[in-house]
C-alpha positions as CSV (number, residue, x, y, z in Angstrom):
1,M,128.8,185.9,-209.0
2,D,131.5,187.0,-206.6
3,G,134.7,185.1,-205.9
4,F,133.7,183.5,-202.6
5,R,130.4,182.2,-203.9
6,E,132.1,180.8,-206.9
7,L,134.8,179.2,-204.8
8,I,132.1,177.5,-202.6
9,G,129.8,176.7,-205.6
10,L,126.7,178.6,-204.6
11,H,123.9,179.4,-207.1
12,L,121.3,182.1,-206.6
13,E,118.1,180.7,-207.9
14,E,115.6,183.4,-206.8
15,A,115.5,186.6,-204.8
16,K,112.5,188.9,-204.6
17,D,110.2,190.5,-202.1
18,G,112.1,189.4,-199.0
19,F,112.5,185.8,-200.2
20,A,115.6,184.0,-201.6
21,R,116.5,180.5,-202.7
22,V,120.2,179.5,-203.0
23,S,121.6,176.1,-203.9
24,L,124.8,174.2,-203.5
25,D,125.8,171.1,-205.4
26,A,127.7,169.4,-202.6
27,G,130.6,167.3,-203.8
28,H,133.7,165.8,-202.3
29,R,135.3,169.2,-201.5
30,H,132.3,170.1,-199.3
31,L,132.5,167.0,-197.1
32,N,133.9,166.5,-193.6
33,P,136.1,163.4,-192.7
34,H,132.8,161.5,-191.9
35,G,131.6,161.8,-195.5
36,T,128.8,164.2,-194.8
37,V,128.4,167.9,-195.8
38,H,130.6,170.1,-193.6
39,G,128.6,172.3,-191.2
40,G,130.5,175.3,-192.4
41,A,129.3,174.8,-196.0
42,I,125.7,174.6,-194.7
43,A,126.2,177.8,-192.6
44,T,127.6,179.6,-195.6
45,L,124.6,178.5,-197.7
46,V,122.3,179.9,-195.0
47,D,124.2,183.2,-194.7
48,V,124.1,183.8,-198.4
49,S,120.5,183.0,-198.7
50,M,119.6,185.3,-195.8
51,G,121.7,188.1,-197.3
52,E,119.9,187.8,-200.6
53,A,116.5,187.9,-198.9
54,V,117.5,191.1,-197.2
55,A,119.0,192.6,-200.3
56,S,115.8,191.9,-202.2
57,T,114.0,194.4,-199.8
58,S,116.7,197.1,-199.9
59,D,116.6,200.4,-201.8
60,G,119.4,201.6,-203.9
61,D,122.9,201.1,-202.7
62,E,122.2,199.4,-199.3
63,K,124.1,196.2,-198.8
64,P,123.2,193.5,-196.2
65,V,125.6,192.8,-193.3
66,T,125.3,189.8,-191.0
67,I,125.0,190.6,-187.3
68,E,124.4,187.1,-186.1
69,I,123.1,183.7,-187.2
70,K,122.0,180.6,-185.3
71,V,121.9,177.3,-187.1
72,N,120.3,174.2,-185.8
73,Y,121.6,171.1,-187.6
74,L,118.9,168.5,-187.8
75,E,120.3,165.8,-190.1
76,P,123.6,165.3,-191.8
77,G,123.8,166.4,-195.4
78,R,124.8,164.0,-198.2
79,P,126.5,164.7,-201.5
80,G,124.1,166.2,-203.9
81,T,122.0,169.3,-204.1
82,L,121.2,171.3,-201.0
83,T,118.8,174.2,-201.1
84,A,118.4,177.1,-198.6
85,T,115.3,179.2,-198.6
86,A,115.3,182.3,-196.6
87,E,112.5,184.8,-195.8
88,V,112.4,188.1,-194.1
89,R,110.4,187.8,-190.9
90,K,110.6,191.4,-189.7
91,R,112.3,194.4,-191.3
92,G,112.9,197.3,-188.9
93,K,114.6,200.6,-189.4
94,R,118.1,199.3,-188.3
95,F,117.7,195.5,-188.1
96,T,116.1,192.7,-190.1
97,V,115.3,189.3,-188.8
98,I,115.3,186.4,-191.3
99,G,114.4,182.7,-191.0
100,A,115.9,180.0,-193.3
101,E,115.7,176.3,-193.9
102,V,118.1,174.0,-195.7
103,V,116.8,170.9,-197.5
104,Q,118.5,168.0,-199.3
105,H,117.4,167.2,-202.9
106,D,115.0,164.6,-201.6
107,G,113.2,167.2,-199.4
108,E,114.7,166.1,-196.1
109,V,115.2,169.2,-193.8
110,L,118.9,169.4,-192.8
111,A,119.0,172.7,-190.9
112,E,116.9,175.5,-189.6
113,A,118.3,179.0,-188.9
114,I,117.4,182.5,-187.7
115,G,119.6,185.5,-188.3
116,T,119.8,189.3,-187.8
117,F,121.1,191.6,-190.5
118,T,121.6,195.3,-190.9
119,T,122.3,197.3,-194.1
120,V,125.1,199.7,-195.0
121,S,125.4,202.1,-197.8
C-alpha cells in the first residue's frame, strides 16, 4: 500500500478485468463538521477505485492517470464501511472511461461517478 492510501485508510479488495472494489472504514478523522463523511474522502475513494480498474487492464509498466472525475453525491455517508466499485466502460487507445458507485455498509448508494483516465509508462 502506498503512503497516501495508508494515510486515508483505503483497502483494495479486488481488481481484475476492468473492475475494482476499494473500501474505507470511515471514522472520526473522515468526518466533516456535520458528522458525515467528508466529500473529499468519498472522492478519493472513487479516484482510487477507478485507477485500480484501469490498472487491471493495463499491460506492463503503464500507470493510470486521472484526467477528470465527476461525482454526484446522493446521500450523506455515516461512520462505518464505505465501498466503491468501479468498472471500465470504454477503453480506447489514449483514454479510458470508468463508472463508479459508492455504497454504505447497509447497501445505501451514497455517490455515483464517471471519470476519464489515461496511462503513462
